[in-house]
N, C-alpha and C positions, 0 to 999 in steps of 0.2 A: 309437649311446653317448657317442663324444666330442663330438659333433656336441648331444647331449643336454645334455654339462656348456661343449657353450661356451656356448649359450643360458642355461643358469642363470648362466652366468660375469659374459656378455652384461647378463642385465635384474639385476644385482645391482649391474657398474657403473653401470646406469644408474642403480640404485634410490643410489647413492651420490652416481652425479653432482649430481641432484635436488635428496636432503639436502645437498648441499654448495652449490649456488647456494642453495637455503633459510637454510641458516646463511650465508655471505656475504650474504645479502639485510642477517641480520637481523642483522650482524655491522657493516654499513653507516647502518644505521638509529638502530644503538645506540651509534655512533660519533658520528652528525651531531645525535642529541639531548643527548650528552656533549658537543659545544660549542656547540650553543647552549644546552644549560643554564650551562658556563662564558659563554656570552656577557653569558647572566642577572643568574649570579653578581657579573663584573666589575663589571656596571653598579651591582647590589644593595650591594656594595663602595665603589665609587665615591659612591652616592649615601650611604650612609653616612659615611665621608668628610666629603660636606658639614656634611651635621650638623650631625654630631660637633666640623667647626670651628666650623662658627654656634652653636652650645649654647658652645664656646671664648669666643669674644668678644661672646657676649650676656655670661654670667660677669665677660671679663675686666672690662668699661664699665663691668655694672654694682658688681664690688668701687674701681673707679678713681672711681665715682662716690658709691660709702661711703666713699673714706679723704679723698674730699677735703668730704665733710660733715663731717665728723671735724676737718679740721686747716683748714679756711677758715667753714666754716656754710654752709656750704647745703642748702638745705629741701629738696634732690629727698628723702631718702628720710628725712628727720627731723620731727617735726608739734614744733617748735620754735611758743614762741607768736611772735603776730602786730606784732614789735617790729622783725623787718626788714624793711623797706621795700620796695620794687620799688626806690629808686635803690638801695641796699644787697646788695640779687642782683644789679646788674646788677654795682657795683664787686666783691664774691665773685668770680661769675662770670671777668673780671678777673686778679683774686689768681688761682684755678683756674687761669687760661693762663696764668702766670708760671710756678705752684707746679708742673707740670707740668716746665717747660724745665730747672727748676732740676737743676739735677747736683748730688748727696750729696757730700760727701766721700767721698776713700780712707780706707776700714779703717787705722785702726791697726795693727799687728803686734807684740805683746809675747808676752815671756811671762811669763803671768800665777801673780801671787805669790797669790793668794787672793781672798777677798772681802770686802768692807765691807759692811756694813751701818748706818744712820744713822736713831736718832729724832729729830727734829728734836723743838724745844721754843719755846714762848712764841707772840706775833702771828706772825702773817702776813710782817711782813719782819724780824722774829730772824731768823724764819727761812729766808727768801731768801735775806739773808749769809749763814746757816749750810751753803747747799746749794752756795754758790756755794763755800764753803770747802771742806766737803767734796771736789765735784770734781776740785776744784785739789790734794787729797791724795791722791785716788784713783791723780790720775792722775802723780801723784810717785815712790808708790810702788807702779806696777801691777800696780797688781789691779784684778778689777773691782766696781763699784758697785750695789749695789741700788736702785733708784728709793729716795730718802728717804720715812720714812715720817714722817707730821705728829703734832702734837702734840693732841687731842682731849683731854685733861685738864685745861687752863689754866684758867684761870677766864672764859672765853669760849667752851667746852664745845663746840667745833664738832668736828661728825663728819666734815669732809672728807675727801679725797682727796688725791695728788698732782694725782690725773686731776681732779678735782672741777675746780681749780683751772688748776693752769698743763695747757700740750700737751705731752701724755708723751709722746707718739710724736716732737716738735722737740725733745724735748728730748732722745730717744739719739743720733735719727739726723742733728743736729746736731754732736754729741760726738764720733760712732765714729772719726773722728780724733787722739781725743785718746787718751780713753778708752773700753773696754766696759761696757758700762750695759747690766739685767738689771731685767727688773719684778719677779720673781725668783727667789728659787735652782735652780738644778739641784733634779731631784726627791730624792735620795740627800740633800742637807744641806739640801733643805725637811725630809724625816720627822727629821732629827737636833735641827734646832730646833722643828720641834716639840712632837718630847719636849725638847726643855726641854735638852740635850746643847748649850750656846753662851755662851762667850767674852763678855761684858761687861763695858764700863767705859763709866768718865767722864774724857772726856785734861783734860785739863790745863787752862784759860785760858789763852790770850797765848800757847799752843807756837809757838815758831820748827817750820819745816817741819823739820827736824832731829833733834826729837822724833821726829814722827811717824818719821821713815828710821831709827830708835834704839832707840825705844821700842816704838811699833804695829805698825810690819813683822815683826818677828819674831815678837806673838803672832800674826799672820795667817799668818803659816811654818810655826806650830809648828799650831795648831789649824783653821786648811784657812780658817775665819770670824771674824772678831770683827764685834762690834756696840757700838757707840757711838750712849750713850744719853743723852746731855746734849750741843748742837754748836753752843749759842751760844757768839760770840768764843772760839771755842778755835783762833784760828790770828793770831798776833802782825802788825797793822797793818804792822809796818815791815820793812824790814832780810829783809827774804825776797825770793829769785831773782828776775829781772823776766820769767823765763816762770810765774812762778807767780799773781805779780799780774797781770797781760796774763792769761791764761786766769780769773783771777777777776772780770775785770770784761766779760772777754766769753760768760760762764755772765752777769753781773746784767744785760744793757747788749742782749742778743741772742738768749742758747736757752733761755732762764724767759720767753716766754711764754704769756698767756694762754692760756686756754678759747677758743675760736670764739664761747661765748656770752658769755661775761662779753669780751670785745675789742668785739665788737659792741655791746651793748648801753651800752660806756663809750662810744661815739664817738657813739651815740645821745643823750646826754647834756653830752658835747661841742660839738655840731650845735647844742641847742638853746641850749647858754648859748650860743654864735658866733651864733645868730639874733640876739642880743639887743643886739650889742654886744662889747667886754671884760672879764676880768671876773675874778679874786683867787679862791684859794684856800685859800682860812682852816684850818691845822690847827690846833683849835681842842680842847687837850684836858686838856678839863672833863668826863669822864666821870666817874659813881660812884665806880668801880674806881682810874681815878687817880688821886683825891684821898685817897680811904684807904691807897692802896701810899703817896703818897707823904706821908700827914701834914697837905698842905695843905688849912688851911679857908679861909683871906682873903674874908671877907664870906659866910658864914656861921654862924645862929643857932644857941645852945647844943645844943639836938635834934638838925639834923643833925651837928657838931661829933659828939653823942656815936654816930651811925646810922653815923657813919667810924671809928670808934675799934672797934665795934665787929663791920665789914664785918673790917676791916682785924687782928685778934685773932683773926676766923675762920678764918684760909689759912694754915696755917703753913708753907709751904715762901715768906711775905711775913716775912722776919728783923729788918725793925725794924720795934719793938712804939709804944718808949715815942720821940717824936718834936715839937721844940719846934717846931710852927708856925713864928713870927711867926723864928725865927735861921734858918731852911729860906728864909724867903721876903727875909733883906734876901743871904742865899747867893745870891740868883738861882734857887734850888733849887727851883718851885714854878714851875706854868704860870701866867700870866699869865692870874685871869681874863676873863669877858665885857669887866666892866666899864673893868678898867685896859684892856684892849685896844680898847677904843673907842675911850680919850685916847689909845693909841698910833697908832692908825692916820688918827685927828685931825692929830694934830700931823706927822707926816708930809707931809700935805696929799696924801691920799688921797680922789681925791671922790666923797662922800657918797648922787651915783646911780648908784654903778661898782655890777655884783653881783656879792655876797661867794658863793660856792660854798664852806659850811663841810663843809667832810671832818672826822668823827668818828663817833661814835659818840652814843645817845644826852646828850645837856647833861644835865649835875644841877639837878634840878628845872629842868626843861623851859626856859618861855615867861617864868616869876619873872627868871632872871638873866640868859636875854637882853632883857630889856627896855630895857636904854641898851645893849646894842650898839642894836638895831633900829632906837631913835629917833636915832641917831647913822647909822647907814648900813639903812638900809629897805628894800631888797635886799636881802632873807638869802635864801638857799634853798638848799633840801638836795636831796637824790637824790628821795627820798623827796614831792618837792614838784615836782618837776620829769619825774617819771615816773608814770606808772598803776600803782595797787595789780599787776593781772596780769602788768607789763614785770620785781617783785621777789620773786613769787612763788614761784620757784625759790630765790632766793638766803633769802629773811626765815633767817633764825636761824641760818643759819653766816656769823658773821660775819666769816672769811676771808675769805668770796667778795664779801661787801660793802665791806670792808677794798680788794679789789683794784680794785673800780669806781672809789672812790674817790682811789684809787692812780695810777689812768688818767686820770681828768680834773686832778691835782695837775700831771702834768707834761704837757700841754699846757698852762695855766693860762698868764696875759700875768706876775703875782707871785703867787707860793705862800710864805704868812709863816705858822711851824707856831710858835704858844705856848710851847714845848718843847720840849728837842731830844730825843723820844724817838726810839725806830728807823726808823721813817716819815719821821719830821724827817728825818733822819740821808741815808737810803736815795734819796730823793726830790734832798735837797739835790743826791748825786754826778748822780744819772741824767739830772737837767736841767744838770750842767755839763757831762755828755757830750753834750747835742745842740745846746751852745756858751752855756752859759754865761746857762744863761737868768734872771732876775731872781728871786732866793730873797734874802730879807731875815730878814737868823739877827740878832732878837731879841738885846738885851744887858737879859737882863731884872735885873739883880744892880743894873745903872746904872739903870733905869727904874724899877725898881721907888721905888726913896731920890729920882726925880724927879720923880713923881707924888708919892707923899705931902709933898716940899717945893710944889707947884700946890697937893693936895689943902688943905695948910694954910696958903695962900698966901701962904706965902717965894719963890715964883716963880712973877707973872704967864705970861697965858696967850705970851706972843709971845715969853718966857723962855721957857718950859716947850721948845715947836715948834722953839726954831731947839738946844737944848741937846740934844735928842731926833733932829731930820735930821745934824746935825752930829756924832755918836755915832752914825749908822750909815750913814753916805756912803760907805766905803769896808765895809758889809757886805753887799753886796747878791749873794753867789757869783761874783764875779770870781774870777779866775786869786788865788790863795794860795800859799804855801807849806804841807805838814804841820807841825806839834807837834807833836815826839816829847819822852818825857819820862821817860827808860830808871828800870827797873824798874815804872814807876805807869802803865801800860798805859790799865789803863780813866780814864785823867786826860791822856791825849793826843790828837788828833784821829784820828778814826774813820777805815778806809783808805775807809770806801763812801760817807761824804760828801765828802768830798780826793782819788776814786783817777787823781791827777794823773800817773801815771804812762802812764796809759790815755788823756789827754785831749789836744784838739787843743791845743794854744799858740796865744796873740792876739795876744802881743809878745813881742820879743826875751827880756822878762824872765821867762825863764821860769826853776824854779827846779835848777839843778843837782845839791842833795844836799837831803837833810830838816834840818827848824831840829830842833837840839837842847837842851832846858835842864837 
């Protein structure tokens, strides 16, 4: 009986032993499989990491190329027209390398007092100066500036946005050490503005910076956002802190860079001109709107005078309606006519064979009024005659973008001659001073019309006329001068942007130590 029990026990043990061996073997196989699967998983993980890293690198390269195409005009990702030559592409590649090496200035950290929105008014160069002023004001008030809105409702009716004319990313990043600039308001504030919940006002013209600190800053702190709906000449020319004046210059000369497309096309125009020798830029303000606005009708027929008068009355924001053209001309308040301009250039001994690039819109009555100027200077050119129509098709009906091309060419010309002291004439004059006091002939129109009338009447012969014109302009070549200040009459004094001498390199020991007052 015991033996029978021992036998059964022995069988049971052998059975469990065999099962144990099988179980152990099974467990070992499973462990081996797990180990193998672990190796496979690690291999797959490594492969996944390599693929992910490669994808990230590829996308980073694409983003960099996109950024470079936006800032330097590269055609890697953009189908811009064929005005970009191989030579310019090589230059752009070199620019791209230097761009990559450029280190952005450190962000300025400050307590944000609120947000400043601005709507610029006027033409390109009036808006350009205004943007410089608004940056300086925002910096002084320690507020965040929203990228300025450009004028789309003026006579020119240009729908261009800021980023269509200026390099907006360069504008923002270049000023990060001075002021925070956003492309749009934060969402919560943006919704309030879209609902019309915003404080809007025009600041007082020619105001001292203290006005903005005492009057505008409290409004920004109260409402969080303030919208300035007028920006032309809203900051005084003189007696501002030196940091304010220098920041205005910094924005004008370095920060407000045109888009890569405009810059590239400007370089193309300049290259074409340079291939044919030196050139003059003549800023001939003889467009229809200029004549209608000013009321200057010298040389116009009766029907033309009527046409210009009707245009002046059609625009309610042109406040002066009844204008004595002859009196304005005698006071030097009218742009020179093409005929007067031809006489002046000849009197100054300008070579008749030099290229003259006309930086202007459409000249009133076109070739008929340009005939005497062309007879004296046959090499008259314009951007429309130098470039193919395909080069300009993206700029047509965008007067500010076309004006930007003229601005670039004006800066690079051997001589710049404005026939009227409008905003472009003044801003280009100041920019050429910054570039090394490049020759700018500042015409004394009041004297010139007297001399021209005497010459035309026979009171002066040609030699007398020419000598008088040259003597009158010997010291009016854009050289170092003092800025004239007229207390309580800022509109009549020298414009800051025409002669920002606080920011200019001096050519001699005769650097002005203080402003001239009268």
